[in-house]
C-alpha positions in Angstrom: 151.7 86.7 67.3 149.3 88.9 69.2 147.0 87.5 71.8 143.4 88.7 71.8 141.4 89.0 75.0 141.5 90.7 78.3 144.4 90.7 80.7 143.9 89.8 84.4 144.4 93.4 85.4 141.7 94.6 83.0 139.3 91.9 84.4 140.0 92.9 88.0 139.5 96.6 87.3 136.2 95.9 85.5 135.0 93.8 88.5 136.0 96.5 90.9 134.1 99.1 88.9 131.1 96.8 88.8 131.3 96.1 92.6 131.3 99.9 93.4 128.4 100.5 91.1 126.4 97.6 92.6 127.1 98.9 96.1 125.9 102.3 95.1 122.7 101.0 93.6 122.1 98.8 96.7 122.5 101.9 98.9 120.0 103.9 96.8 117.5 101.0 96.9 117.8 100.7 100.7 117.3 104.4 101.1 114.2 104.3 98.8 112.8 101.4 100.8 113.4 103.2 104.1 111.9 106.4 102.8 108.8 104.5 101.6 108.4 102.8 105.0 108.7 106.2 106.8 106.1 107.8 104.5 103.7 104.9 105.2 104.2 105.3 109.0 103.7 109.1 108.8 100.5 108.6 106.7 99.2 106.1 109.3 100.0 108.5 112.1 98.1 111.3 110.3 95.1 109.1 109.9 95.2 108.4 113.7 95.4 112.1 114.4 92.5 112.9 112.1 90.5 110.1 113.7 91.2 111.6 117.2 89.9 115.0 115.9 86.8 113.5 114.5 86.1 111.5 117.7 86.4 114.7 119.8 84.0 116.5 117.5 81.5 113.7 117.3 81.5 113.2 121.1 81.6 117.0 121.6 84.5 116.5 123.9 85.8 119.7 125.5 89.4 118.9 126.6 91.0 120.9 129.4 94.6 120.5 130.3 96.4 117.4 128.9 95.5 113.8 128.1 97.6 110.8 127.1 96.5 107.4 126.0 97.7 104.4 124.0 95.5 103.2 121.2 95.8 100.5 118.6 95.0 101.5 115.0 96.3 101.0 111.5 98.1 97.8 112.7 100.3 99.8 115.2 100.1 100.9 118.8 100.3 104.7 119.2 100.8 107.1 122.0 98.3 110.0 121.7 99.1 113.1 123.6 96.5 115.9 123.6 97.0 119.4 125.0 94.4 122.1 125.3 95.2 125.8 125.4 92.9 128.8 125.8 92.4 131.3 123.0 91.2 134.9 123.0 87.7 133.5 122.6 86.5 131.9 125.8 84.5 129.3 123.9 87.3 128.1 121.6 90.2 125.9 122.6 93.4 125.2 120.7 94.0 121.5 120.7 97.4 120.0 119.9 97.6 116.3 119.2 101.0 114.6 119.1 101.0 111.0 117.7 104.0 108.8 118.5 104.8 105.2 117.9 104.4 103.2 121.1 106.4 100.0 121.7 104.3 97.8 124.0 107.1 95.2 124.4 109.2 97.6 126.5 106.5 100.1 127.4 108.3 102.9 125.7 107.3 105.8 123.4 109.4 106.0 120.3 109.8 109.0 118.1 106.9 111.4 117.5 105.6 111.1 114.1 102.7 113.5 113.6 101.6 116.7 115.1 98.2 118.2 114.5 96.6 121.4 115.7 92.9 122.2 115.5 90.4 124.5 117.2 87.6 123.0 119.2 84.5 125.2 118.7 81.4 124.8 120.8 78.7 122.9 119.0 75.6 124.9 118.1 72.4 123.1 118.8 69.4 123.8 116.6 66.0 123.6 118.1 62.9 123.4 116.1 
């Protein structure tokens, strides 16, 4: 008489295959979640950099040398490092802005997240 069903070895092999597949899927899901979190952080840092450019233009700020500050924006604390360089035109400055995540708990700058370069042109005033 033949017995129908699975042997213990077949069940163990099936469970091992399922466990390996589940671990692989978990790893992919974790990488996706981490990638999404990094993308959100980079997007926030880019907004901070664009806001810094806009503020400099609105205030007609002419930066010379370097400047560093910590600001709170987008629910995070950021280290903003600005560096001004001369160009071949005496009235135009090249401004580099580095945005890094700042950890206020241990007063430490973490990895740089965004780097923006723009050219600071002198504002033309129109008189009537």
